[in-house]
C-alpha positions as CSV (number, residue, x, y, z in Angstrom):
1,M,120.1,75.3,109.1
2,A,121.8,74.8,112.4
3,K,125.4,76.2,113.0
4,K,127.9,73.5,113.6
5,R,129.8,74.0,116.7
6,K,133.4,73.4,117.1
7,M,134.2,70.6,119.6
8,I,137.0,71.3,121.8
9,P,138.8,68.4,123.7
10,I,138.5,68.9,127.7
11,D,140.5,67.1,130.2
12,L,137.8,66.3,132.8
13,D,140.4,65.0,135.5
14,G,141.5,68.5,136.3
15,M,138.0,69.9,136.3
16,L,135.7,70.7,139.5
17,T,132.0,71.6,139.2
18,L,130.9,74.8,140.6
19,P,129.8,73.6,144.0
20,Q,133.0,71.9,144.3
21,A,135.1,74.8,143.4
22,A,133.1,76.9,145.6
23,K,133.6,74.6,148.7
24,L,137.3,74.4,147.8
25,M,137.8,78.0,147.7
26,D,135.4,78.9,150.6
27,L,133.4,81.2,148.3
28,D,129.7,81.5,147.4
29,E,128.7,79.4,144.2
30,T,127.4,82.7,142.5
31,Y,130.5,84.5,143.0
32,V,132.8,81.7,141.6
33,R,130.4,81.6,138.5
34,R,131.0,85.3,138.2
35,L,134.6,84.5,138.4
36,V,134.6,82.1,135.5
37,T,132.4,84.3,133.2
38,S,134.5,87.4,133.8
39,G,137.8,85.1,133.1
40,K,139.4,85.5,136.3
41,I,139.4,81.8,136.8
42,A,139.7,79.3,134.0
43,G,136.5,77.4,133.5
44,V,134.2,76.3,130.7
45,K,130.5,75.9,130.1
46,F,129.7,72.3,129.7
47,G,126.0,72.0,128.8
48,R,124.1,74.3,131.3
49,N,126.7,74.0,134.1
50,Y,130.3,75.3,134.3
51,L,133.4,73.2,135.1
52,V,136.4,75.0,136.9
53,S,139.9,74.2,136.4
54,R,141.2,72.9,139.8
55,E,144.8,74.4,139.4
56,S,143.0,78.0,138.6
57,A,140.8,77.7,141.8
58,M,143.6,76.9,143.7
59,H,145.8,79.6,142.3
60,F,143.0,82.1,143.1
61,Q,142.8,80.9,146.7
62,K,146.4,81.3,147.4
63,T,146.7,84.7,145.5
64,P,145.5,87.7,147.8
65,G,143.2,90.0,145.8
66,R,142.4,93.7,146.5
67,G,139.9,94.9,148.7
68,R,139.0,93.5,152.4
69,P,141.1,90.6,153.6
70,R,139.4,87.3,154.1
71,V,138.6,86.1,157.8
72,K,138.8,82.6,158.6
73,R,135.5,81.6,160.3
């Protein structure tokens, strides 16, 4: 017998797809996926795709992280 999954309501208005989030953040799509799976930015797996919170993506972009500084191209 198959397990029943818990349904969680999601507000899709504030969500971006991985390509949209990567473009907004000026990062590679695979890196954004890694950020979501590690929990550094808010996101959810929707089917076989990930959706990223717009607020979380913009906050991550504004907040400088550790390591090498980003260079504008």
